[in-house]
C-alpha positions as CSV (number, residue, x, y, z in Angstrom):
1,M,0.0,0.0,0.0
2,L,2.0,3.0,-1.2
3,A,0.8,6.5,-0.6
4,T,2.2,10.0,-1.0
5,I,1.7,12.7,1.6
6,P,-0.3,15.6,0.2
7,D,1.1,19.1,0.4
8,V,-1.5,20.1,3.0
9,S,-1.0,18.2,6.3
10,L,-3.9,15.9,7.3
11,V,-3.1,16.4,10.9
12,E,-2.2,19.7,12.5
13,E,1.5,19.7,13.3
14,Q,0.6,20.6,16.8
15,A,-1.3,17.3,17.3
16,L,1.7,15.3,16.1
17,E,4.1,17.3,18.3
18,Q,1.9,16.8,21.3
19,L,1.7,13.0,20.5
20,L,5.5,12.8,20.5
21,K,5.7,14.9,23.7
22,L,3.2,12.6,25.4
23,M,5.2,9.5,24.4
24,S,8.5,11.0,25.4
25,L,7.2,11.3,29.0
26,K,7.1,7.5,29.3
27,H,9.9,5.8,31.3
28,P,11.6,3.6,30.4
29,C,12.0,5.3,27.1
30,I,9.9,4.3,24.1
31,E,12.1,3.5,21.1
32,D,10.3,1.0,18.9
33,I,6.7,1.3,18.0
34,V,4.0,-0.3,15.9
35,I,1.4,1.9,14.3
36,G,-2.2,0.7,13.8
37,C,-5.1,2.0,11.8
38,R,-8.3,1.1,9.9
39,R,-7.8,0.1,6.3
40,T,-8.8,3.4,4.8
41,H,-6.7,5.7,2.6
42,E,-7.1,8.7,5.1
43,D,-6.1,6.6,8.1
44,Y,-3.2,5.1,6.3
45,L,-1.9,8.6,5.4
46,L,-2.1,9.6,9.0
47,A,-0.2,6.5,10.0
48,V,2.5,7.4,7.5
49,Q,2.7,10.9,9.0
50,I,3.1,9.4,12.5
51,K,5.8,7.1,11.1
52,E,7.8,10.0,9.6
53,A,7.5,12.1,12.7
54,W,8.6,9.3,15.0
55,E,11.6,8.4,12.8
56,Q,12.7,12.0,12.9
57,E,11.8,13.1,16.4
58,G,10.8,10.1,18.5
59,G,12.8,7.7,20.7
60,F,15.5,8.4,23.2
61,N,16.3,12.1,23.5
62,R,13.9,12.6,20.6
63,E,16.7,11.8,18.1
64,G,14.6,9.4,16.1
65,G,12.8,6.2,16.9
66,T,12.0,3.0,15.0
67,V,8.7,2.1,13.4
68,L,8.6,-1.7,13.3
69,D,5.4,-2.0,11.2
70,I,2.1,-0.3,10.2
71,V,-0.7,-2.7,10.7
72,C,-4.0,-1.8,8.9
73,W,-7.1,-3.7,9.8
74,N,-10.6,-4.1,8.5
75,D,-13.1,-2.9,11.0
76,E,-15.6,-5.5,9.7
77,S,-13.2,-8.4,10.1
78,S,-14.5,-11.7,11.5
79,S,-11.3,-12.2,13.4
80,F,-8.8,-9.7,14.7
81,N,-6.3,-12.3,15.8
82,K,-4.1,-12.0,12.7
83,Y,-3.8,-8.2,13.3
84,C,-2.8,-8.8,16.9
85,Q,-0.2,-11.4,15.9
86,R,1.4,-8.9,13.5
87,I,1.5,-6.3,16.3
88,M,2.8,-8.6,19.0
89,R,5.5,-10.4,16.9
90,H,7.6,-7.2,17.0
91,H,7.5,-6.8,20.8
92,P,7.2,-3.0,20.5
93,D,7.7,-0.6,23.4
94,A,4.4,1.1,22.5
95,F,1.4,0.8,20.1
96,V,0.2,4.0,18.4
97,V,-3.3,4.0,17.0
98,V,-5.0,6.3,14.5
99,G,-8.5,6.8,16.1
100,I,-10.6,4.7,18.3
101,T,-12.5,2.5,16.0
102,Q,-14.5,-0.7,16.5
103,G,-11.4,-2.6,15.2
104,F,-9.2,-1.0,17.7
105,K,-11.6,-1.9,20.5
106,E,-11.3,-5.6,19.5
107,I,-7.6,-5.4,19.1
108,N,-7.1,-3.6,22.4
109,R,-9.0,-6.3,24.3
110,R,-6.8,-9.0,22.8
111,L,-3.5,-7.2,23.2
112,H,-4.4,-6.4,26.9
113,R,-5.0,-10.1,27.6
114,F,-2.3,-11.8,25.6
115,S,0.6,-9.3,25.4
116,E,2.5,-6.7,27.4
117,L,0.8,-4.0,25.3
118,T,-1.7,-2.8,27.8
119,A,-3.6,0.5,27.5
120,E,-0.9,2.2,29.4
121,K,1.5,1.4,26.5
122,T,-1.0,2.5,23.8
123,Y,-1.3,6.0,22.4
124,V,-4.2,7.3,20.3
125,L,-4.1,10.1,17.7
126,G,-7.8,10.9,17.9
127,D,-10.6,11.8,20.2
128,C,-11.2,10.2,23.6
129,D,-14.0,7.6,23.6
130,E,-15.7,7.1,27.0
131,T,-17.5,4.0,25.7
132,L,-14.3,1.9,25.9
133,D,-14.4,-1.1,28.2
134,S,-12.8,0.2,31.4
135,L,-11.1,-3.1,32.1
136,F,-9.0,-2.7,28.9
137,S,-8.6,1.0,28.6
138,D,-7.5,2.3,32.0
139,Q,-4.6,4.7,31.5
140,L,-5.1,4.9,27.7
141,S,-3.9,8.3,26.5
142,G,-3.9,10.3,23.4
143,V,-4.1,13.5,21.5
144,N,-7.0,14.9,19.6
145,Q,-6.7,16.7,16.2
146,F,-6.4,20.1,18.0
147,G,-3.3,18.9,20.0
148,E,-5.2,18.5,23.3
149,T,-4.0,15.6,25.3
150,W,-6.4,13.2,27.2
151,K,-6.0,10.2,29.5
152,L,-8.7,7.7,30.6
153,S,-8.6,6.9,34.2
154,C,-11.2,4.2,34.8
155,L,-10.3,3.3,38.4
156,Q,-12.8,4.4,40.9
157,S,-12.1,4.7,44.6
158,I,-14.5,2.8,46.9
159,T,-15.3,4.4,50.2
């Protein structure tokens, strides 16, 4: 799937910059990532923009990180196991997602149960979605298209 980046940025530069800043706060340092998105032209272009930004300004000391793979899924798939296997086989430090879609919700559940890629190691470029299953989304964080950061905290104190 080859694509060229159009002259006009699909994502505000501020949103990408905030995403990189958010990820740089994680310790130990995030170096290697896998990017995931729906199998649409627009989402794939956003994934490529994230890839280019991470390779230039991500990783240790923001000197450039490694993108191990871009995994595109079909939101209507009957099984998401093949996508999860592609993500997990690389053992990335973090998983970066373009938008919270139905496919991501399915993948997130499986990753949380069968890998070290919990919500805390997952970053979203897109709006927060309060409808996510709290068991699998506690500490999920991201950046919306305007560069505003968000974090889901699903733990409630019992008194």
